[in-house]
ROVEX-246087 format. One line per 5 residues: number of its first residue (from 1); their letters; for each residue y negated, x negated, z of C-alpha. Coordinates in nm, 4 decimals. Each point is the difference from the previous one (the first is absolute). Last residue first. Layout:
BEGIN
NUM> A> Y X Z | ... .
This chain:
BEGIN
650> ALGAM> -9.8612 -9.3437 3.5747 | 0.2464 0.1301 0.2577 | -0.0258 -0.2933 0.2402 | -0.1472 0.2103 0.2814 | -0.3302 -0.1857 -0.0248 .
645> KNLLI> -0.0094 0.0696 -0.3742 | 0.0848 0.3659 0.0482 | -0.2777 0.0366 0.2587 | -0.2467 -0.1832 -0.2278 | 0.0766 0.2289 -0.2944 .
640> NQDQT> -0.0395 0.3010 0.2334 | -0.3384 -0.1316 0.1147 | -0.1139 -0.0489 -0.3588 | 0.0887 0.3599 -0.0890 | -0.1511 0.1506 0.3158 .
635> NMPEY> -0.3336 -0.1780 -0.0320 | -0.0602 -0.3032 0.2188 | -0.2672 0.0240 0.2675 | -0.2616 -0.2811 -0.0082 | -0.0380 -0.3138 0.2116 .
630> SSLEL> -0.3308 -0.1704 -0.0697 | -0.1835 -0.2668 -0.2014 | 0.2073 -0.3125 0.0524 | -0.1308 -0.2854 -0.2100 | 0.0914 -0.1276 -0.3438 .
625> SFTAN> -0.1692 -0.2466 -0.2330 | 0.0379 -0.0567 -0.3728 | -0.0595 -0.2621 -0.2664 | 0.0325 0.0254 -0.3751 | 0.0332 -0.2260 -0.3044 .
620> GSTLT> 0.3584 -0.1246 0.0527 | 0.1241 0.1364 -0.3302 | -0.1373 0.3399 0.1054 | 0.3196 0.2057 0.0203 | 0.2142 -0.2975 0.1065 .
615> RLVTS> -0.2329 -0.1093 0.2799 | -0.0253 0.3599 0.1174 | 0.3800 0.0285 0.0156 | 0.0381 -0.3244 0.1948 | -0.2664 0.0946 0.2555 .
610> YGMME> 0.1384 0.3519 0.0339 | 0.3324 -0.1210 0.1425 | 0.0213 0.2881 0.2461 | -0.3089 0.2176 -0.0449 | 0.1655 0.3426 -0.0179 .
605> ALPVT> 0.0964 0.0066 0.3683 | -0.3606 -0.0780 0.0867 | -0.1149 0.3364 -0.1327 | -0.3010 -0.0349 -0.2350 | -0.3745 0.0426 0.0343 .
600> ALLVK> -0.2300 -0.1115 -0.2786 | -0.2999 -0.2119 -0.0935 | 0.0133 -0.1617 -0.3458 | -0.2554 -0.2694 -0.0694 | -0.0633 -0.0587 -0.3695 .
595> NEQRS> -0.1003 -0.3395 -0.1302 | -0.2683 -0.1497 -0.2257 | -0.2757 0.0155 0.2632 | 0.1327 0.2383 0.2635 | 0.0532 0.3520 -0.1238 .
590> QIDCV> 0.1399 0.2537 0.2436 | 0.2991 0.2328 -0.0138 | 0.0282 0.2442 0.2899 | 0.2440 0.1835 0.2252 | 0.3191 -0.0245 -0.2062 .
585> TGRRQ> 0.2974 0.1557 0.1775 | 0.3310 -0.1877 -0.0064 | 0.3436 0.1622 -0.0056 | 0.1469 -0.3289 -0.1301 | 0.0520 0.1332 -0.3541 .
580> ALDAL> -0.3732 0.0750 -0.0159 | -0.0748 -0.3620 0.0956 | 0.2056 -0.1287 -0.2930 | -0.1989 0.2151 -0.2422 | -0.3292 -0.1154 0.1530 .
575> VPSLY> 0.1002 -0.3682 -0.0322 | 0.1135 0.0590 -0.3602 | -0.3401 0.1550 -0.0830 | -0.2179 -0.2610 0.1731 | 0.1347 -0.3052 -0.1847 .
570> EEGVT> -0.2696 -0.0188 -0.2704 | -0.2687 0.0699 0.2608 | 0.0788 -0.3219 0.1872 | 0.1359 0.0487 0.3504 | -0.1118 0.0092 0.3623 .
565> VELAM> 0.2389 0.2207 0.1988 | -0.0892 0.1499 0.3372 | 0.2651 0.1954 0.1899 | -0.0522 0.1919 0.3240 | 0.3486 0.0480 0.1399 .
560> VPELV> 0.1794 0.3126 0.1149 | 0.2496 -0.0385 0.2831 | 0.2473 0.2914 0.0028 | 0.0116 0.2888 0.2472 | 0.3279 0.1903 0.0402 .
555> QGGAL> -0.0239 0.3564 0.1342 | 0.2190 0.1387 0.2755 | 0.0492 0.3551 0.1256 | -0.1231 0.1177 0.3393 | 0.3526 0.0713 0.1254 .
550> KLAKL> 0.0988 -0.3590 -0.0707 | -0.3016 -0.1307 0.1924 | 0.0775 0.2273 0.2935 | 0.3609 -0.1174 0.0264 | -0.1073 -0.3662 -0.0182 .
545> MCRSV> -0.2558 0.0640 0.2741 | 0.2631 0.1513 0.2285 | 0.2140 -0.3103 -0.0363 | -0.2983 -0.2262 0.0774 | -0.0957 0.2109 0.3014 .
540> CASVM> 0.3557 -0.0146 0.1371 | 0.0247 -0.3768 -0.0473 | -0.3405 -0.0616 0.1595 | 0.0949 0.2064 0.3057 | 0.3344 -0.1800 0.0239 .
535> AASTG> -0.1749 -0.3390 -0.0072 | -0.2417 0.1151 0.2706 | 0.2924 0.0598 0.2354 | 0.0923 0.3343 0.1572 | 0.0132 -0.0418 0.3774 .
530> SELSV> -0.1349 0.3470 0.0791 | 0.0716 0.2541 -0.2670 | -0.2182 0.0323 -0.3044 | -0.2342 0.2563 -0.1542 | -0.2356 -0.0505 -0.2919 .
525> HQIVT> -0.1859 0.2778 -0.1813 | -0.2567 0.0374 -0.2767 | -0.0384 -0.3569 -0.1284 | -0.2239 0.0224 -0.3083 | 0.0791 -0.2333 -0.2906 .
520> KVGEV> -0.2501 -0.0670 -0.2774 | 0.1233 -0.1260 -0.3367 | -0.1795 -0.1778 -0.2886 | 0.2439 -0.2930 -0.0119 | 0.3769 -0.0484 0.0254 .
515> PFGLV> 0.1893 -0.3254 -0.0478 | 0.2845 0.0060 -0.2573 | 0.3358 0.1576 0.0887 | 0.0659 0.1528 -0.3393 | -0.0876 0.3669 0.0540 .
510> PGQLY> -0.0492 0.0664 0.3734 | -0.2169 -0.3037 0.0810 | 0.0945 -0.2956 0.2177 | -0.2744 -0.2008 0.1705 | -0.1731 0.3123 0.1338 .
505> ASQVG> 0.3063 0.0642 0.2169 | -0.0646 -0.3173 0.1995 | -0.3634 0.1005 0.0483 | 0.1113 0.3348 0.1438 | 0.2485 -0.1621 0.2383 .
500> NEVAE> -0.2548 -0.2544 0.1159 | -0.2497 0.2812 0.0652 | 0.2543 0.1819 0.2173 | 0.0784 -0.3166 0.1969 | -0.3721 -0.0611 0.0555 .
495> RVGAS> -0.0444 0.3574 0.1237 | 0.2942 -0.0511 0.2364 | -0.1535 -0.3162 0.1467 | -0.3455 0.1588 0.0383 | 0.1497 0.2877 0.1977 .
490> LQTKV> 0.0410 0.3400 -0.1570 | -0.1344 0.3293 0.1351 | -0.3634 -0.0527 -0.1021 | 0.0938 -0.0760 -0.3607 | 0.2253 0.3042 -0.0280 .
485> EEEFT> -0.2781 0.2372 0.1028 | -0.2473 -0.1628 -0.2393 | 0.2271 0.0135 -0.3015 | 0.0870 -0.3560 -0.0839 | -0.1097 -0.2004 -0.3038 .
480> VDCST> 0.1689 -0.2279 -0.2525 | -0.1631 -0.1362 -0.3142 | 0.1208 -0.1475 -0.3280 | -0.2793 -0.1298 -0.2190 | -0.0233 -0.0209 -0.3786 .
475> SSEML> -0.2350 0.2946 -0.0473 | -0.1222 0.0754 -0.3532 | 0.2521 0.2785 -0.0466 | -0.1283 0.1818 0.3088 | 0.2367 0.0108 0.2948 .
470> AHVAL> 0.3442 0.1611 -0.0007 | 0.0997 0.1402 0.3384 | 0.2994 -0.0782 0.2234 | 0.0893 0.2100 0.3043 | 0.1786 -0.0989 0.3194 .
465> EVTVV> 0.2518 0.1231 0.2541 | 0.1904 -0.2487 0.2156 | 0.2806 0.0381 0.2531 | 0.1291 -0.3028 0.1906 | 0.3119 -0.0448 0.2189 .
460> HRKDG> 0.1340 -0.3383 0.1158 | 0.2987 0.0024 0.2373 | 0.0760 -0.3093 0.2053 | 0.3482 -0.1106 0.1115 | 0.0595 -0.2282 -0.2958 .
455> LTRDL> -0.2112 0.1355 -0.2802 | 0.0074 0.3773 -0.0278 | -0.1813 0.1656 -0.2892 | -0.1821 0.3274 -0.0524 | -0.2595 -0.0148 -0.2753 .
450> TDTAT> -0.1744 0.3237 -0.0889 | -0.1875 0.0708 -0.3220 | -0.2669 0.2426 -0.1162 | -0.1711 0.0095 -0.3393 | -0.3206 0.1396 -0.1484 .
445> ASQLI> -0.1151 -0.0311 -0.3614 | -0.3229 -0.0354 -0.1958 | 0.0035 -0.0441 -0.3771 | 0.0491 -0.2498 -0.2817 | 0.0880 -0.3141 0.1928 .
440> TERYA> -0.0770 -0.3651 -0.0755 | 0.1861 -0.3008 -0.1339 | -0.0801 -0.3573 -0.0979 | 0.1353 -0.2252 -0.2739 | 0.0378 -0.3776 0.0203 .
435> VQLPG> 0.1141 -0.0918 -0.3518 | 0.3235 -0.1952 -0.0296 | 0.0905 -0.3574 -0.0919 | 0.3759 -0.0453 -0.0411 | 0.1691 -0.1923 0.2825 .
430> LHTEI> -0.0972 -0.3566 0.0798 | 0.2587 -0.2645 0.0873 | -0.0852 -0.2912 0.2241 | 0.0545 -0.3767 -0.0070 | -0.1577 -0.1416 0.3141 .
425> NFERK> -0.1616 -0.3448 -0.0015 | -0.2934 0.1109 0.2193 | -0.2907 -0.1266 -0.2133 | 0.1492 0.0083 -0.3496 | 0.2396 0.2967 0.0228 .
420> IRDHI> -0.2114 0.2184 0.2256 | -0.3014 -0.0951 -0.2131 | 0.1739 0.1227 -0.3178 | 0.0775 0.3413 0.1472 | -0.3553 0.0347 0.1311 .
415> VEIHL> -0.1378 -0.0952 -0.3440 | 0.2235 0.2512 -0.1771 | -0.0998 0.2801 0.2412 | -0.3708 -0.0623 -0.0586 | 0.0501 -0.0325 -0.3773 .
410> EGMGC> 0.1698 0.3403 -0.0195 | -0.2692 0.1709 0.2022 | -0.1724 0.0550 0.3328 | 0.2990 -0.0479 0.2279 | 0.2752 0.1617 0.2058 .
405> LITQG> 0.3147 -0.2016 0.0734 | 0.2948 0.1982 0.1421 | 0.2731 -0.1459 0.2212 | 0.3190 0.2029 -0.0352 | 0.1421 0.2063 0.2893 .
400> SDLDT> 0.1360 0.2525 -0.2498 | -0.1244 0.3256 0.1535 | -0.2960 -0.1092 0.2129 | -0.1336 -0.2445 -0.2597 | -0.1562 -0.2900 0.1866 .
395> RVKLS> -0.3669 -0.0849 -0.0508 | -0.2127 -0.2853 -0.1322 | -0.3617 0.0323 -0.1153 | -0.1907 -0.2649 -0.1934 | -0.3718 0.0838 -0.0203 .
390> PDERQ> -0.0546 -0.1848 0.3289 | 0.0804 -0.3370 -0.1640 | 0.0080 -0.2970 0.2397 | 0.1560 0.1835 0.2931 | 0.2271 0.1820 -0.2450 .
385> LCNLA> 0.1197 -0.3292 -0.1519 | 0.1022 -0.1377 0.3392 | 0.1851 0.3200 0.0930 | 0.1743 0.0009 -0.3382 | 0.1230 -0.3560 0.0506 .
380> HELDA> 0.1283 0.0772 0.3500 | 0.1811 0.3105 -0.1275 | 0.1596 -0.2075 -0.2764 | 0.1175 -0.2610 0.2508 | 0.1535 0.2743 0.2179 .
375> QKALT> 0.1804 0.1456 -0.3033 | 0.1405 -0.3379 -0.1096 | 0.3315 0.0400 0.1836 | 0.0381 0.3386 -0.1700 | 0.0370 -0.1845 -0.3286 .
370> PPEIS> -0.2052 -0.0421 -0.3203 | -0.2985 0.1773 0.1581 | -0.0995 0.3484 -0.1226 | -0.3292 0.1449 -0.1154 | -0.0538 0.3660 -0.0854 .
365> CFFVP> -0.2905 0.1106 -0.2144 | -0.3451 0.1491 0.0432 | -0.3094 0.0713 -0.2049 | -0.3299 0.1748 0.0825 | -0.1002 -0.1813 0.3182 .
360> EPVEV> -0.2999 0.1424 0.1907 | -0.3162 -0.2046 -0.0235 | -0.0920 -0.2393 0.2820 | -0.3703 -0.0231 0.0793 | -0.0257 -0.3381 0.1691 .
355> GALAL> -0.1863 -0.0081 0.3257 | -0.3605 0.0711 0.0920 | -0.0427 -0.1788 0.3304 | 0.1911 0.1176 0.3025 | -0.1913 0.0730 0.3193 .
350> SSSER> 0.0622 0.3707 -0.0153 | -0.1731 0.2751 0.1945 | -0.3341 -0.1319 -0.1187 | 0.0526 0.1243 -0.3532 | -0.3032 0.2190 -0.0294 .
345> QSSSK> -0.1126 0.0963 -0.3487 | 0.0967 0.3675 0.0155 | -0.1775 0.0329 0.3345 | -0.3266 -0.1099 -0.1537 | -0.1238 -0.3491 0.0752 .
340> TEAEK> -0.2628 -0.1253 0.2441 | 0.2356 0.0118 0.2959 | 0.2596 -0.1853 -0.2077 | -0.1640 -0.3375 0.0636 | 0.0407 0.0428 0.3747 .
335> QARRV> 0.3601 0.1130 -0.0404 | 0.0779 -0.2998 -0.2195 | -0.1535 -0.2376 0.2540 | 0.2032 0.1557 0.2793 | 0.3170 -0.0209 -0.2111 .
330> AAAAS> -0.0676 -0.3678 -0.0710 | -0.0426 -0.0700 0.3701 | 0.3290 0.1730 0.0754 | 0.1759 -0.2093 -0.2656 | -0.1579 -0.3163 0.1383 .
325> AKSSV> 0.1308 0.0859 0.3464 | 0.3438 0.0868 -0.1362 | 0.0228 -0.3506 -0.1440 | -0.0352 -0.2103 -0.3162 | -0.0108 0.2864 -0.2482 .
320> ITDGT> 0.2243 0.0584 -0.3020 | -0.0509 0.2787 -0.2546 | 0.3048 0.1168 -0.1983 | -0.0122 0.0700 -0.3756 | 0.3049 -0.2062 -0.0947 .
315> VTQKL> 0.2460 -0.0185 0.2872 | -0.0050 -0.1641 0.3428 | 0.3158 0.0222 0.2124 | 0.1285 -0.3597 -0.0020 | -0.3237 -0.1930 -0.0205 .
310> GVTLA> 0.1287 -0.3590 0.0133 | -0.2184 -0.1533 -0.2713 | -0.3700 -0.0068 -0.0771 | -0.1795 -0.0111 -0.3329 | -0.3689 -0.0613 -0.0667 .
305> INGAS> -0.3099 0.1608 -0.1511 | -0.3418 -0.1024 0.1314 | -0.2605 0.2177 0.1709 | 0.0249 -0.1552 0.3433 | 0.0592 -0.3750 0.0064 .
300> LSPIE> 0.3395 -0.1622 -0.0476 | 0.1923 -0.2379 0.2192 | 0.2729 -0.2674 0.0063 | 0.1187 0.0404 -0.3618 | 0.3522 0.0301 -0.1429 .
295> IHQDA> 0.0038 -0.0053 -0.3810 | 0.1860 0.2809 -0.1754 | 0.0757 -0.0307 -0.3722 | 0.1188 0.3133 -0.1853 | -0.3550 0.1074 -0.1008 .
290> FPLLL> -0.2247 -0.2399 0.1917 | 0.0189 0.1434 0.3488 | -0.1393 -0.1803 0.3082 | 0.2477 0.0323 0.2851 | -0.0802 0.0678 0.3649 .
285> RSMRE> 0.2094 -0.0313 0.3131 | -0.0775 0.1293 0.3512 | -0.2743 0.2338 -0.1228 | -0.3312 0.0737 0.1670 | -0.2471 0.2389 -0.1630 .
280> VLDHN> -0.3665 0.0503 0.0920 | -0.2246 0.2618 -0.1619 | -0.3527 0.0137 0.1403 | -0.1406 0.1747 -0.3096 | 0.1434 0.1427 -0.3236 .
275> RENPA> -0.1966 0.0884 -0.3141 | -0.2410 -0.2779 -0.0811 | 0.2092 -0.2388 0.2057 | 0.2746 0.0160 -0.2649 | -0.2315 -0.1328 -0.2734 .
270> PLYAT> -0.1193 0.2502 -0.2569 | 0.0008 -0.0255 -0.3819 | -0.3146 -0.0867 -0.1939 | -0.0438 -0.3769 -0.0301 | 0.3489 -0.1333 0.0750 .
265> IADML> 0.1726 0.2500 -0.2271 | -0.2748 -0.0382 -0.2621 | 0.0575 -0.3750 -0.0221 | 0.3726 0.0666 -0.0363 | -0.0743 0.2323 -0.2934 .
260> PQVGK> -0.2372 -0.2584 -0.1500 | 0.2927 -0.2484 0.0048 | 0.2390 0.2485 -0.1620 | -0.2139 0.0883 -0.3026 | 0.2032 -0.1648 -0.2754 .
255> NKLST> 0.3469 -0.1472 0.0388 | 0.1440 0.1562 -0.3215 | 0.2543 0.1960 0.2066 | -0.2681 0.0655 0.2604 | -0.2232 0.1871 -0.2427 .
250> GCLVP> -0.3383 0.0807 0.1484 | -0.2541 0.2540 0.1194 | -0.1697 0.0918 0.3285 | -0.0717 0.3266 0.1798 | -0.1662 0.0185 0.3428 .
245> VGKRA> 0.0787 0.3287 0.1779 | -0.2750 0.2091 0.1573 | -0.0764 0.1953 0.3152 | 0.2739 -0.1680 0.2002 | -0.2561 -0.1110 0.2638 .
240> LTVKR> 0.1287 -0.3557 -0.0476 | -0.0547 0.0319 -0.3766 | -0.3541 0.1342 0.0337 | -0.0914 -0.2776 0.2442 | 0.1488 -0.2583 -0.2377 .
235> LAEQL> -0.2036 0.1406 -0.2888 | -0.3179 -0.0276 0.2056 | 0.0631 -0.3693 0.0684 | 0.0842 -0.0660 -0.3661 | -0.3188 0.1707 -0.1159 .
230> KGAPV> -0.2099 -0.2015 0.2452 | 0.1681 -0.3254 -0.1060 | -0.0431 0.0767 -0.3721 | -0.3747 0.0310 0.0432 | -0.1706 0.3284 -0.1034 .
225> ADFNE> -0.1903 -0.0593 -0.3252 | 0.1905 0.2751 -0.1813 | -0.1797 0.2606 0.2088 | -0.3279 -0.0888 -0.1694 | -0.3226 0.1629 0.1153 .
220> SYQGL> 0.1490 0.1350 0.3236 | 0.1421 -0.3392 0.0949 | -0.1433 -0.0587 0.3472 | -0.0257 0.3462 0.1543 | 0.1987 0.2373 -0.2193 .
215> LLEAF> 0.2816 -0.2516 -0.0475 | 0.0121 -0.0983 0.3672 | -0.0026 0.3671 0.1046 | 0.2973 0.0666 -0.2278 | 0.1825 -0.2985 0.1484 .
210> DDDLD> -0.0511 0.1366 0.3498 | 0.1144 0.3467 -0.1094 | 0.3345 -0.1219 -0.1346 | 0.2073 0.2304 -0.2238 | -0.2623 0.1124 -0.2525 .
205> AVQEI> -0.1428 -0.3526 -0.0103 | 0.3461 -0.1414 -0.0757 | 0.0469 0.2383 -0.2934 | -0.3482 -0.0650 -0.1415 | 0.0472 -0.3776 0.0182 .
200> LTARA> 0.3366 0.0265 -0.1791 | -0.1404 0.2328 -0.2679 | -0.2854 -0.2442 -0.0683 | 0.2554 -0.2806 -0.0153 | 0.2090 0.1925 -0.2554 .
195> ESVAQ> -0.3018 0.0746 -0.2225 | -0.1259 -0.3583 -0.0013 | 0.3501 -0.1427 -0.0463 | 0.0720 0.2283 -0.2952 | -0.3301 -0.0932 -0.1657 .
190> LVDPD> 0.0625 -0.3708 0.0481 | 0.3543 0.0340 -0.1371 | -0.1231 0.1884 -0.3078 | -0.2741 -0.2575 -0.0541 | 0.2575 -0.2854 -0.0085 .
185> DSPQL> -0.1526 -0.2928 0.1863 | -0.3278 -0.1623 -0.1055 | -0.1910 0.1528 0.2914 | 0.2334 -0.1978 0.2291 | 0.2453 0.1218 0.2616 .
180> ASTEF> 0.0613 -0.2561 0.2706 | 0.3045 -0.2224 -0.0265 | 0.3483 -0.0254 0.1470 | 0.2736 -0.1744 -0.1974 | 0.3721 0.0175 0.0664 .
175> ARGDY> 0.2762 -0.2491 0.0772 | 0.2760 0.1205 0.2294 | 0.1249 0.2579 -0.2481 | 0.3521 -0.1406 -0.0433 | 0.0072 -0.0050 -0.3808 .
170> ALSSG> 0.3674 -0.0062 -0.1023 | -0.0067 0.3788 -0.0528 | -0.2455 -0.0586 -0.2833 | -0.3633 0.1127 0.0030 | -0.1970 -0.2923 0.1401 .
165> QWTIK> -0.3806 -0.0046 0.0031 | -0.0684 0.1897 0.3196 | -0.3534 0.1318 0.0444 | -0.2116 0.1043 0.2991 | -0.3561 0.1148 -0.0798 .
160> QRTIL> -0.2287 0.0238 0.3016 | -0.2349 0.2946 0.0485 | 0.0331 -0.0566 0.3779 | 0.0797 0.3618 0.0926 | 0.1274 0.1147 -0.3404 .
155> DVLGT> 0.2530 -0.2811 -0.0293 | 0.0708 -0.0266 -0.3745 | 0.3600 -0.0468 -0.0961 | 0.2202 -0.2030 -0.2317 | 0.1920 -0.0523 -0.3212 .
150> FSKGS> 0.1367 0.3417 -0.1036 | 0.0527 -0.0264 -0.3774 | 0.3664 0.1039 0.0277 | -0.1014 0.3355 0.1432 | -0.3662 0.0082 0.0899 .
145> GIPIQ> -0.2986 -0.2342 -0.0221 | -0.2111 -0.1219 0.2877 | 0.0974 0.2306 0.2849 | -0.2410 0.1636 0.2436 | -0.0089 -0.0871 0.3664 .
140> LLIPN> -0.0964 0.1593 0.3303 | 0.0852 0.3645 -0.0800 | -0.0405 0.2235 0.3043 | 0.2740 0.2641 0.0130 | -0.0521 0.3006 0.2306 .
135> AKLKT> 0.3474 0.1224 0.0879 | 0.1720 0.3359 -0.0519 | 0.3090 -0.1987 -0.1044 | 0.0748 0.2194 -0.2996 | -0.3428 0.1091 -0.1212 .
130> KISDI> -0.2170 -0.2951 0.0947 | 0.2562 -0.2717 -0.0691 | 0.0763 0.1712 -0.3326 | -0.3654 -0.0060 -0.1013 | -0.0160 -0.3763 0.0622 .
125> SYSLS> 0.3249 -0.0578 -0.1909 | -0.1142 0.2131 -0.2933 | -0.3281 -0.1892 -0.0226 | 0.1724 -0.3378 -0.0022 | 0.2551 0.0867 -0.2668 .
120> AAPKD> 0.2904 -0.2352 -0.0735 | 0.2248 0.1241 -0.2813 | 0.0192 -0.3412 -0.1698 | 0.1031 -0.1774 0.3216 | -0.1996 -0.3107 0.0926 .
115> MLELS> -0.1632 0.1659 0.3004 | 0.3449 0.0322 0.1574 | -0.1497 0.0631 0.3473 | -0.2952 0.2035 0.1252 | -0.0186 -0.0556 0.3748 .
110> KCQTD> -0.0429 0.3257 0.1914 | 0.3219 0.1977 -0.0086 | 0.2478 0.2354 -0.1581 | -0.1430 0.1201 -0.3251 | 0.2257 0.0723 -0.2943 .
105> RARCQ> 0.0637 -0.2557 -0.2692 | -0.1773 -0.2609 -0.2127 | -0.2480 -0.0747 0.2721 | 0.2787 -0.0895 0.2411 | -0.1409 0.0450 0.3444 .
100> ICCQT> 0.0675 -0.2448 0.2812 | -0.0872 0.0797 0.3578 | -0.1306 -0.2248 0.2731 | 0.0603 0.2313 0.2946 | -0.1388 -0.0999 0.3353 .
95> SVRTG> 0.1335 0.0220 0.3543 | 0.3512 0.0827 -0.1170 | 0.2064 0.3119 -0.0606 | 0.2742 -0.0495 -0.2585 | 0.0898 0.0308 -0.3691 .
90> PTDIL> 0.2150 -0.1956 -0.2517 | -0.0904 -0.3060 0.2040 | -0.1509 -0.3441 -0.0223 | -0.1562 -0.0449 0.3425 | -0.2782 -0.2585 0.0113 .
85> NIRHD> -0.1519 -0.1844 0.2946 | -0.3128 -0.1705 -0.1346 | -0.1611 -0.2680 0.2186 | -0.3552 -0.0909 -0.0973 | -0.1668 -0.3409 -0.0404 .
80> KWDFT> -0.0096 0.0312 -0.3807 | 0.3483 0.1451 -0.0439 | 0.2837 -0.0546 0.2460 | 0.3555 0.1298 -0.0293 | 0.2449 0.2278 0.1805 .
75> VAASQ> 0.2906 0.1898 -0.1565 | 0.1713 0.3244 0.0955 | 0.2804 0.1683 -0.1935 | 0.0729 0.3717 -0.0293 | 0.3376 0.0945 -0.1463 .
70> ITIGR> 0.0951 0.1376 -0.3401 | -0.2407 -0.1708 -0.2405 | 0.1263 0.0130 -0.3583 | 0.1357 -0.2469 -0.2577 | 0.3532 0.1396 0.0236 .
65> EREQA> 0.1909 -0.3256 0.0617 | -0.2794 -0.1598 0.1993 | -0.0444 0.3057 0.2197 | 0.3741 0.0403 0.0586 | 0.0332 -0.3652 0.1011 .
60> MYDTV> -0.2759 0.0414 0.2569 | -0.2896 -0.2466 -0.0382 | -0.2590 0.2173 -0.1713 | -0.2837 -0.1515 0.2053 | 0.0274 -0.3552 -0.1324 .
55> TDGDD> 0.0630 0.0717 -0.3683 | 0.2827 -0.1727 -0.1882 | 0.1772 0.2912 -0.1686 | -0.0904 -0.1104 -0.3541 | -0.1364 0.3452 -0.0878 .
50> VDGLA> -0.2049 0.0125 0.3203 | -0.1617 -0.3383 -0.0678 | -0.1031 -0.2575 0.2575 | -0.2864 -0.2360 -0.0818 | 0.0726 -0.3524 0.1156 .
45> RTYGS> -0.0733 -0.2204 0.2995 | -0.0505 0.2768 0.2541 | -0.2367 0.0124 0.2968 | -0.3074 -0.1390 -0.1769 | -0.2310 0.3019 0.0212 .
40> FYLMR> 0.0220 0.0388 -0.3780 | 0.3798 0.0128 0.0135 | 0.0299 0.2423 0.2918 | -0.2582 0.2337 -0.1519 | 0.1711 -0.0224 -0.3388 .
35> ETTTT> 0.3347 0.0990 0.1522 | -0.1574 0.3012 0.1732 | -0.1554 0.1141 -0.3288 | 0.3388 -0.0251 -0.1732 | 0.1530 0.2020 0.2835 .
30> KGADI> -0.2455 0.2838 -0.0608 | -0.0293 -0.0233 -0.3784 | 0.0151 0.3690 -0.0936 | 0.3688 -0.0153 -0.0963 | 0.1026 0.2645 0.2579 .
25> HAMIG> -0.2803 0.1809 0.1807 | -0.2346 -0.1958 0.2217 | -0.0715 -0.1242 0.3498 | -0.1032 -0.3420 0.1324 | -0.0549 0.0176 0.3765 .
20> INRIK> -0.2819 -0.1844 0.1709 | -0.0780 -0.1608 0.3354 | -0.3153 -0.2140 -0.0168 | -0.0748 -0.2577 0.2707 | -0.3262 -0.1970 0.0164 .
15> SIDPN> -0.1551 0.2138 0.2753 | 0.3051 -0.0766 0.2143 | -0.0885 -0.3679 0.0062 | 0.2752 -0.1974 -0.1651 | 0.3355 -0.0860 0.1558 .
10> VVARL> 0.1397 -0.3077 -0.1681 | 0.2353 -0.0319 -0.2952 | 0.1299 -0.3550 -0.0496 | 0.3583 0.1136 0.0567 | -0.0270 0.2205 -0.3076 .
5> SKVED> -0.0505 -0.3118 -0.2074 | -0.2360 0.0004 -0.2977 | 0.1535 -0.1004 -0.3317 | -0.1146 -0.3356 -0.1309 | -0.1682 0.0106 -0.3382 .
């Protein structure tokens, strides 16, 4: 069949547009599902495969080499008179989330994938969506068969049986049969469909009053007689109101269940005009994204996804408006809408949409260009990458002058290093990867400092007195306040200079020079002679702060990770023994089908290379995930070991 051309795309009516994001944990079938959607909609000639490195949306060299999705990719395709704008991403905020859940593993989302896996459990997946996602799952299909015998689905709304005959990887899934259930069908399937449809009707009636009235009025004698169209209409209302989440089944790798998923996207998910109104955007140049292909287009209607070029200051998470007048109008609308909300819900002071929540980096290392002549090129490359990836932080070490990369993990840093080489043609050297510790203080302390310096013919004299106080252990903030008498005596410019000096000191703790948290600074006295510059005020305050922090006594805080390991019971003992050697604390051990799920907390410093060790201990039969839990104080023995290591004595 001829592949559809991107240049043939026309602007559909806004009611026919669906903006979705595919989200899932690793190996759940997210990119595979995206590839099947593109293939079945006619926009690719062959089925892409993650293992072969020939998928459309995983187009970066690093993604194809590692078989993972690193960077978001947008594609556009049509399905049954609807336009679907899809973002294949490890995680992002979009209009609608079309989420993939692996039935054979932990819950993440709302489309049950990997139905052909032996450990697949429909009931567990539904319960997990309820308990972990706090969502209200509404099952729209039940599988025919399970594991390797999975051959199709039954649509509970239409009572249609959908079957795929092929089972090999060579079967492309385009051909499938749809037929009505017959009394001669498997009695177990008929019974399961009857019970599941009754549950579906009951769920929708509980969530939609109009549908409940329809049932009680016209179909009170037999709820099951309600027409499929009425049930589908009520289900869409429930979905748009975010009262329930449609759940479908399938196995994208075996090409089963993808077409019904796309039907459900067009049938139940919202169009852009069902949320936003009167939105007009004008761009000088527009590009239609199809993974790494960008096709220039003359115009695009509201609600679509597109690219624009030439924005020199915009970074990920920013909101762009067409003019100050439109921004003011948006603020007025937001204020009007906020009048009905509680004060804690009001966000009318800001026009920005919900941006990207950027986690704090937990690893860092130095990066150096091959020659000093390449330093400017390296800085340009890092600036470009930071605009694209807000989780990447770059700073300059005050003592050595080295450029420091701060990222979310070993893989994050490796990918950045590789992209600098491939995309900017700069060979760089990375220093050893180090954990990003924090520091706090043990007690309160007061310090006074005077700076008296003559620059040229001008004398600068500042005297500062301040106190630092330790906040509660759970606090991660660093605050600065002025005593009331001092605040009234200082001008706004001097107060700003004082605050800048305090914030500068917070970046370098008293023990190892890591950033400080959990500290409150109170400015008790500031005096300065006329003509003293703001820079001198900041310098004096910063020096006084460092004295106070040292007097208060320092404590190193280390990042502690929440660890989840899914492993067979026969390998549990060696995994527990290894975790004990890593200063880990076991929180819980749960049973999940034939596996054990180990929940623990462990210092990040002990998790270097854990993937390789776990693979060895379990012969490759375990998976794990890590996320930052908190920063916890180190005990005296571990802190002394760290101090000796940082000093080169260990």
